[in-house]
N, C-alpha and C positions, 0 to 999 in steps of 0.2 A: 375270366373274360376270354373269349376266343381271340386267336391271332387276327390281325387286320388283313383284309384282302384289298389290294390296291391294283391299279392298272399296271400292266407289265411294261408299258412305255412311260418313262418319266421325262419331264422337261429337262433340258440341258442345265446342269447345276451351275451355280455361280462360282463355285470353287470345288476342287476335288483333290484327293491325295490317296495314293496307294503306297504302302510301305511294308517291308518285311521286318516284323518285330525282332528285337534282340533275343527274346525268349518266346517259346510257344505261347500263343494268345488266342483264347476263345472269346469272341464278341459276346456270345450268350452268357457264359459263366461270369465274365468280368463285369459287364454292364448290368447283368440281372440283379445284382445286389443293390444297384442304384434305384431300382423301380419301387415306388411306394404303392404296392398293391396292383392288381390286374387292371384297374381303371385309371391309373395314374395319367393325368393329362399331359405330363411333361416327358413321358417315355412310354413307348409301346413297341411290341414285337409284331412284325408282319408275318403273313402266312408262309413266306419263303425263308423265314428265320432271321431276316435283317432286323436290326434295332433302329427305331426312329427316336430321336431325342431333341428337345428344344434346348437351345443354349443361349444364355445371355453373354454378350461380349461388350467390351468398352466402346465399340463402334456401332452397335446395333444388334438386333435379334437375328437368330439363325435357327433353322431346323436342319439336322444332320441325319444321314442314313448310313449305318455301319453294317458291313458284311464282309465275307471272305471272297477272295479271288485267287484260286490256287493256294500258294503259300503266303500270299500277301493279305493284308487287311485293307479295306477300302472305305473311305469316307467321302460321301457326296453331300454338299451343303448348299442351301439356298437362303437368301435374305441379306440384309445389309452387313451382318456379321459373319458371312460365309467364309471369307478368307481367314479371319481370325479363328473361326471354329475348326477349320481343317488344320491350321497350324498347331492347334492345341490337341488335335485328335490323338496322336500317339500317347501323350500324357494321360488323357482320359481313359485310354485302354491299357494303362499300366506300364508304359515304357520305362518309367523310373523304378519299377519294382524289380528287385534283384533277388531271386530265390536261390542263388548259387550257394549261399552259406547255410541253407536250410538242410538239416539232416533229419529225416523222419524218425528214425530210432524207435519205432513202434510198428508192429506188423500192420495195424489198421491204417495208420498214417502213410506207411510205405505204399500200400495198395491204392489208397485214395490219391496220393501224390502221383503215382504212375498212371492211374486211370484219368486224371484230370490235369494234365501238364499245362493246359492253357488257362488255368485259373490264376489271374493276376490280381494283385491288390492295388486298386486304382482309386483316385480321388477326382471329384468334379472340379475342384478349384474354386467353387462358388460357396463362400462361407455362409451367407444367409440361407441359401437353399438347404445346405446340410443342417444348419441349426434349427430351422423351422421344422424340418422332417423329424429330427431327433426329439425336439421338445414336444411335438404332438404325440410322440410315442411314450412319453413318460407316464408311468403308473396306469396305463390302460391296455386293453387287448389290442393286438395289431389291427384287427378288422375295424375297430372303432377309430383308431388313429388314421388308417388308410382312407376310411370314408370321410373323415373330417378334412384330410389333406385334399382329396379329390374335389369335394364340394367347395372348399375355400379357393383352390387354384382356379376352378371353373368360374367362380364368382369374381375373383380379383385379377386374374391373369389376362393378358392381351392374346388375341388369336395368333397362332403360330403362322409364320410365312408359308405360302404355298410352295410345294405341293404336300405339306404336312397332312397326315391322315385326319379325317374329320374329327373334330372335338379336341385336338391337341391345343394346348395353351402354353404361353410363356410363363415361367415362374415369376410371380409378382415382385415388384420392387419394394424396397423398404417403405416408401411413402404409401404404397397400396395397403400394406399390412397395418400401418399406423392409422389408416382411414377406417378400419373396422371399429365400430362403436362398441363400448364395453358391453352393452346389453345384447349385442349381436352374437357374441362368442358362444353363448348357451345354445343358440339355434344350430350351431355347428358342432355341438357336443364337446366343446372345449371349456374346461373350468377356468376360473379367473386366475389361478396360479400359473397355468401354462400360457394363458393369454398375456399375462403381464411379462413373462419371460420372452415371449415372441416380440412384444412391443419394445422391450428393452433392447433386444438384438437388432430389430428393424431400425430403431433410432440411431444405432451406432454402426450401420451397415458399412460405411466407408472405413472406419477405423478397424473393424473386424476383418474386412477384406485385405487390409494392409498386412495382417498377419500372414496371409498367403503370398502376397506380392513381394514382401520383403524377405521371404524364405526363412522365417524364424525357425529356430530349433524346435522340434516337437515338444520337448519339455517346457519350453517357454510358452508355446501355444497352449499347452495343458494348463499352466498356471494362469495365463490370461483368461482363458475360458472359465475356469473355476472361480475366478474372482467376480464373475457376473452373477447377479441375482437369478435364482432358478436353475443354475447350471452346476451340477455335481459331477462326481467321477464317472458315472455311467454315461451321462450326456456328453461330457468332454471326450470320452473314448469313442463314442459313436460318431461325433463330429469329425474327429481326427481320422477315423477310418474312411468316412464318406467323402471328406473334402480333401484330405492330404494323402490318402492312401497309406496310412500308418499301419504297417504290417505287424506292429507289436502292441497296439492298443487293446487292452482287455476290458470288456464291458462288465466291470464289477457291479453286482446287484441285478443282473439280468434275471428275468423270471426263470429261465431254464438252462442257461449256459453251464453253470457249475454242475447241475445234475446230468445234463447230456454228455458233457466231456468226461465226467467221472464214470458214468455207467459204460460209456463206449470204450474208454481207454484203460480204466482200472477196475471195472466190474462193480462199482458202487457209486452212489451219489456223493458228490462233494458239496461242502459249503464254500463260500467265497474264499475264505482263508486257505482251505485245502486246494482250491483251484489255482490260486496264485502260486502256492508252493509247488504244485505238480507241474505247472507250466514253466517254471524257472529254467530248466535245461534248454528251453526253446526261446529264451529271451532274444528279442530282435525279430522273432517270427511268431509270437504268441497268438496274434489275431489270425495268422495264416493257419495255425493249428485248428482254431475254431472253425474257420471256413472249410477246411478239409474234413473235419468231423461231420459236418452237415452234408458236404458234397459227397462223402463216402456212402451215404444212403441211410443215415439215421432217419427214422420215419417221421418223427414229430417235429414240425417246423417250430423255430423259436418265436416267442413273443418278444418283439424288440422293445422291451421296456424294463425299467428297474422293478424288482419285486416290491410289493408293499410291505411296510412294517406291520407286525402283528397288532391286532386291536382295531378299534374303530378308526376310520379315516375321515378327515374333514372333506366336505364337498369340494372346496377349493384349496389347492395346496398353498402353504404359506410361502410367500416370496422369499427366495434365498434358500429354500429347502429342495433344491432341484435334485433330480435323479442322476 
């Protein structure tokens, strides 16, 4: 999808913030991972390189525009939640990500790390947003998941506050997701197993969000997520990456991750067990290694989903057998 073209003169924002990050920060590289395909109604890139993102806050909806001003990062926001959105902007751009302990210790990683110093591992802080995105990507091609995401958010989400680019929507509330009838999910190319996992998460939106608000340890969040029906190690890792900025979460079971990392860094494809063993020296930064492998120029984009098990697959995944 082409970048958005917008008027060069924007209305006065309801809130704004400019800050110099503690570590080099690229808006494009850092927020790019958060976009669910080129047509994602919750995040878009403008023709001038700025990133627009809709943000749910405890005090109302907001739309924010992120770009660079000299050495600073700028966030302009509009809507009832604008002040809250700009206050959280540094965290959304990876302010808590500390790469200082990361030692590339591999020629490919050293080059990628040097070429992309602004790649931060950041999280949205919105647990339901991250969970729905990850669940939709279970066991299907990325294009299928992104198309389902776009259609569902357009159907269920409220219009974004002005001056959001045309077509941008707020991520739907838990109540909105619960309002999708069982028979409707098929029309959005979502099998009943993934639909059940989304409904389970939506019904527990507040308790899941408390995992973020209370600052639970990442290991505790992993255990809590994996106790839910339809959430396995792959989905838990993806949620922790997207929501909490977990720089160590490894997406075990991903369609291509083990193969890509193995071929890029060791000259041969890995299986999952070999991937885990190979990444052990980078514990604390294992997801950072994966991001750098792809940022370094590996040509094939990952399919963000767990690989299928061999043999025939049921049309609807069994609840509790999450990826």
